[in-house]
C-alpha positions in Angstrom: 150.2 175.0 72.7 148.0 177.9 71.6 149.7 181.3 71.7 146.7 182.6 73.6 147.8 180.5 76.6 151.5 181.2 76.2 151.1 184.9 76.1 148.1 185.7 78.3 147.3 182.8 80.7 150.0 182.0 83.3 148.2 179.4 85.3 151.1 179.1 87.8 150.8 182.8 88.7 147.0 182.4 89.1 147.5 179.5 91.5 150.2 181.3 93.5 148.1 184.4 93.9 145.1 182.4 95.1 147.2 180.4 97.6 148.8 183.6 98.9 145.4 185.3 99.4 144.1 182.2 101.2 147.2 182.1 103.4 146.6 185.7 104.5 142.9 184.9 105.1 143.7 181.9 107.2 145.9 184.1 109.5 142.6 185.8 110.6 140.9 182.6 111.6 142.3 182.9 115.1 140.4 186.1 115.6 137.1 184.2 115.9 138.5 181.2 117.8 135.8 179.9 120.3 133.5 182.7 119.1 130.5 182.6 116.7 131.7 182.5 113.1 134.8 180.4 113.9 136.1 178.7 110.8 136.0 175.0 111.4 137.1 173.1 108.3 138.7 169.8 109.2 140.6 169.3 106.0 142.8 172.0 104.4 142.0 173.2 100.8 138.6 171.5 100.7 136.2 174.0 102.2 137.7 177.1 103.8 134.4 178.8 104.3 132.8 176.4 106.8 131.8 178.4 109.9 130.5 177.5 113.4 127.8 179.6 115.0 127.4 178.1 118.5 127.1 174.6 117.2 125.3 175.4 113.9 127.5 175.0 110.9 127.1 177.4 108.1 128.6 177.2 104.6 129.5 180.3 102.7 131.1 181.0 99.3 131.7 184.0 97.2 132.4 184.2 93.4 131.6 186.2 90.3 130.8 185.6 86.7 133.8 187.4 85.3 134.3 187.8 81.5 131.0 186.4 80.5 129.4 189.7 81.2 131.0 191.0 78.0 128.8 188.7 75.9 125.7 190.2 77.5 127.1 193.6 76.7 127.7 192.6 73.1 124.3 191.1 72.6 122.3 193.4 74.8 120.8 190.4 76.6 121.3 190.7 80.3 118.5 188.3 81.4 120.5 185.0 81.6 123.5 186.2 83.7 121.6 185.7 86.9 121.6 182.0 86.3 125.3 182.0 85.9 125.8 184.0 89.1 123.5 181.7 91.1 125.1 178.5 89.8 128.7 179.5 90.5 127.9 180.0 94.3 125.0 177.7 94.9 126.5 174.7 93.1 129.8 175.2 94.9 127.9 175.0 98.2 125.9 171.9 97.4 129.1 170.2 96.3 130.0 170.2 100.0 126.5 169.1 101.2 125.1 172.6 101.9 121.6 173.7 100.9 121.8 177.3 100.0 119.3 179.5 101.8 120.3 183.1 100.7 122.3 185.0 98.2 123.7 188.5 98.4 125.1 190.2 95.3 127.4 193.1 94.5 126.9 194.8 91.2 129.4 197.4 89.9 128.5 199.4 86.9 129.9 202.3 85.0 126.5 204.0 84.8 123.0 203.0 85.8 120.5 201.7 83.2 117.2 200.7 84.7 116.2 198.2 82.0 119.5 196.4 82.0 119.5 196.1 85.8 115.9 194.9 85.7 116.9 192.1 83.3 119.8 191.1 85.5 117.6 190.9 88.6 114.8 189.2 86.7 117.2 186.4 85.7 118.6 186.1 89.3 115.0 185.9 90.6 114.2 183.1 88.1 117.3 181.2 89.1 116.5 181.7 92.8 113.0 180.3 92.3 114.4 177.2 90.6 116.7 176.4 93.6 114.5 177.8 96.4 116.7 180.6 97.8 116.0 184.1 98.9 118.0 187.1 97.6 118.5 188.8 100.9 120.7 191.8 100.1 123.0 193.4 97.7 124.5 196.7 96.5 124.7 198.5 93.2 127.7 200.8 92.9 128.0 203.4 90.0 131.8 203.7 89.4 132.0 205.5 86.1 135.3 205.0 84.2 136.5 202.5 86.8 134.3 199.9 85.0 134.7 199.4 81.2 133.4 196.9 78.7 132.2 196.5 75.1 129.9 198.9 73.3 127.8 201.8 74.4 125.5 200.0 76.9 125.9 199.6 80.6 129.1 197.8 81.6 129.3 195.8 84.8 131.1 193.3 87.1 128.8 191.0 89.1 129.6 188.9 92.1 127.7 187.1 94.9 127.9 185.4 98.2 125.7 182.5 99.1 125.2 181.0 102.6 123.6 177.7 103.4 123.0 175.0 106.0 124.0 171.4 106.0 121.4 169.1 104.5 119.3 167.6 107.4 120.4 164.0 106.8 124.1 164.8 106.7 126.3 164.6 109.9 129.2 166.4 108.3 130.1 168.2 105.1 130.9 166.2 102.0 134.7 166.7 102.0 136.0 163.6 100.2 137.3 161.9 103.4 135.2 158.8 102.7 136.4 158.2 99.2 138.0 154.8 98.5 139.5 153.1 95.5 136.8 151.4 93.5 134.2 154.1 94.1 132.4 155.3 90.9 132.6 158.8 89.5 129.3 160.0 87.9 129.4 162.9 85.4 126.4 165.3 85.2 126.0 166.8 81.7 126.5 170.6 81.4 125.0 172.9 78.8 128.5 173.9 77.7 130.6 176.7 79.2 129.6 177.4 82.8 130.4 180.8 84.4 134.2 180.7 83.9 136.6 180.2 81.1 135.4 183.1 78.9 138.6 185.1 78.8 140.2 182.5 76.5 137.0 182.1 74.6 136.8 185.8 73.9 140.4 185.9 72.7 139.9 183.0 70.3 136.7 184.6 68.9 138.3 188.0 68.3 141.4 186.5 66.7 139.4 184.1 64.5 136.3 186.1 63.6 137.1 189.7 64.3 135.9 192.3 66.8 132.2 191.8 65.8 132.4 188.0 66.3 129.2 188.0 68.3 127.1 189.0 65.2 128.5 186.1 63.1 126.1 183.3 62.5 126.8 180.2 64.5 124.1 178.2 62.8 120.7 178.9 61.1 119.1 179.7 64.5 121.5 181.9 66.4 124.7 184.0 66.3 127.9 183.2 68.2 127.0 185.8 70.8 123.6 184.2 71.5 125.0 180.7 71.6 127.8 181.6 74.1 125.3 183.4 76.3 123.6 180.0 77.1 123.1 180.1 80.9 124.8 177.6 83.3 122.9 174.6 84.3 121.9 174.6 88.0 122.9 171.3 89.6 121.9 172.0 93.2 118.3 170.7 92.8 119.3 167.3 91.5 122.1 166.9 94.1 119.4 167.7 96.7 117.2 164.9 95.3 120.0 162.4 95.7 120.6 163.5 99.3 116.9 163.5 100.1 116.8 159.9 98.7 119.4 158.9 101.2 122.1 158.1 98.6 125.5 158.5 100.2 127.6 161.0 98.2 131.3 160.6 99.1 132.6 163.5 97.1 131.4 166.2 94.6 133.4 168.4 92.3 131.6 171.4 90.7 133.3 172.0 87.4 133.0 175.7 86.7 136.0 175.8 84.4 138.8 173.1 84.0 137.7 169.5 84.5 140.5 167.9 86.4 141.4 170.6 89.0 138.2 170.5 91.1 138.2 166.7 91.1 141.8 166.6 92.1 141.1 168.7 95.2 138.5 166.2 96.3 140.7 163.2 95.7 143.7 164.8 97.4 142.0 164.3 100.8 142.8 160.6 100.8 145.7 160.7 98.3 143.7 158.7 95.7 143.4 159.1 92.0 140.9 158.6 89.2 140.5 157.1 85.8 138.0 158.8 83.6 137.0 156.7 80.6 133.4 157.6 79.8 133.0 161.3 80.0 130.4 163.2 78.0 131.5 164.4 74.6 132.4 168.1 74.5 129.4 170.1 73.2 129.6 171.1 69.5 130.2 174.8 70.4 133.3 173.8 72.4 134.6 171.6 69.6 134.3 174.5 67.2 136.1 176.9 69.5 138.9 174.4 70.0 139.2 174.1 66.3 139.2 177.9 65.8 141.8 178.4 68.4 144.0 175.4 67.6 143.7 174.4 71.3 145.2 170.9 72.2 142.7 168.7 74.0 144.8 168.4 77.1 144.8 172.2 77.4 141.0 172.4 76.7 140.3 170.0 79.5 142.3 172.3 81.9 140.3 175.4 80.8 136.7 174.2 80.4 134.4 171.5 81.7 134.1 169.9 78.2 130.5 169.0 78.8 130.8 167.6 82.3 129.4 170.1 84.8 129.6 168.2 88.0 131.3 165.0 89.1 129.7 162.9 91.9 131.5 160.1 93.7 129.5 157.2 95.1 130.1 153.6 96.3 129.9 151.2 93.4 126.8 149.6 95.1 124.9 152.9 94.8 125.6 153.6 91.1 122.3 152.1 89.9 120.1 154.0 92.4 122.0 157.3 91.9 121.7 157.2 88.1 118.0 156.3 88.4 117.3 159.3 90.6 119.4 161.6 88.4 117.5 160.6 85.3 114.2 161.0 87.0 115.3 164.5 87.9 115.8 165.2 84.2 119.6 165.4 84.5 121.7 163.4 82.0 124.3 161.4 83.9 126.7 158.6 83.2 129.2 156.5 85.1 132.3 158.3 83.9 135.1 156.5 85.7 136.4 155.2 89.0 138.6 156.1 91.9 142.1 154.4 91.8 144.8 153.7 94.3 147.3 155.6 92.2 147.3 159.4 92.7 146.6 161.6 89.7 143.8 161.7 87.1 144.0 159.8 83.9 141.5 161.2 81.4 140.7 159.4 78.2 139.5 161.9 75.6 
């Protein structure tokens, strides 16, 4: 195992902290019982932010883009981060059958720089136009030395909350409760790294190429910094096309970082497993970083999506229609595997 993971990434602590935070949050659910805003998820650990407002069910999710902001600080290009921010909340909502309607954001900076903030919001605007949501609010906080980063430019942390409504032709959220052995798992191709997983990437790059790694040529067209700033692909529009076409989606896993964990959460609902035999090949940039960091493949698949940005589960009778609609939408997709009786995920690299 890479020394990066041994020394700096205790996945067990991360899981325990998240579970503890969720446990404290769930203790507050009773404070809205039988009132507007009552949490009403039916299955634990699937979608804790499903709220009932007098019969109208609203989906809500919050997230941030984390360490990827450093690459923008290194390159001076802040325009693409809005796509990553939108994707990490909107695609998480659509994975449960919710059409995002609005996004609010929270931007913390060390100092204000008008042009940098204009680029951030320009990018978020362009992503919102692509997926048809309105940016309905936000806040910019100037926190001085409480926010640090790379170089002399503006340093930042950026998070967002998205809300949405259930797609009109769905009776309940897509929670995995209808998944059965024999169902087919479709992989939607990503552009590479999504919004997460960059802490490990940064450590590998610094160790392998030095502190100015972002200026090193990746190929004849771009530097490493420019390549790793490639924005996340937005999957919400193509999932919307499938739902509008009446294709029954039994489960969806949005793969922001590691491949298996989000799929496992969906499969856990019915205690089933999966066999993945036809995933997309990892993008070349991931292969090169794996080689630079001497990362075993089994670890890489727990940290990154490895070219598979979203996994969609359908009945085997719907696979042809689903792939046809996905390809018409301009999204590369393949039948990547199937649901099995045996719990656990078997991934063939």
